[in-house]
N, C-alpha and C positions, 0 to 999 in steps of 0.2 A: 520908626524904621521897622522893616519886616525882613524876614529871612525866607528864602525859598528852599523847599525840600522836595524830595520825590518819594512817592508811596506806591508800592505795588499792591494792586487789588485783584482778588479773584475775578474772573470774567463775569460771573453772575452779580457780584457786588458792584462792579463797574457799570454793568447794564442797568441795574436798579438806580444807581446814582445818576446816570445820564437820563433815564426816564423821569426821575423826580425833577431834575433840572429843567427838562423840556416842559414838563407839566406845570411847573411853578414860575418859570421865567428867571429863576435864580441860577447862578453858576455852580458847577460842581465844586469849585474852590470854596464857595460860601458854605456849602454843606460839609465839606471836609473840615474846614476851620471850626464850624460850630460843633461838630462831633468831637474833635480833639479838645476844644475848650471844655465841653461838658464832661468828657472823660477825665480830664485833668482835675477839674473841680471835685469830681467824685473820688478820685484817688487821693487827692490832698486831704479831703474830709476823712476818708478811711484811715490814712496814716496818722492823722492828728488824733483820731479817736483811739487808735491802737496805742499811741504814745501816752495819751492821758490815762488809759487803763493800766499800762505798765507803771507809770508814776504813782497811780492810786494804790496799786498792789504793793509797791515798795514802801509807801508811806505807812502802811499798817492800819490805816483808817478803816472804820467799820463799813461794811457793805450790806445792803439789804436786797433781798429778792423782790421781784415785782409784787408778789403776794404779801410779803412783809410790809412793803411800802404802802400798798392799798390798805392793809389792816391798820397801820399806824395813822394814815390820813383819815380813815373812817372814825377812829377814836377821837380825833381832834374836832370833828364836825359836831 
């Protein structure tokens, strides 16, 4: 099942969307759906990473900088 929603776009964005649709034969709806899905994935990843960082800081576990990690890995080789 899907839900319908309305989105207001600036004239320039709408024109670009319509031009892309005409050029590719895809609907504007297709590109709007793809953009929303991609942005949601990015935001979900960001919030998950932020939560993991908060939990890590609360745990008191040791953290290494990238330089420290590189040095530690170089010693293991």
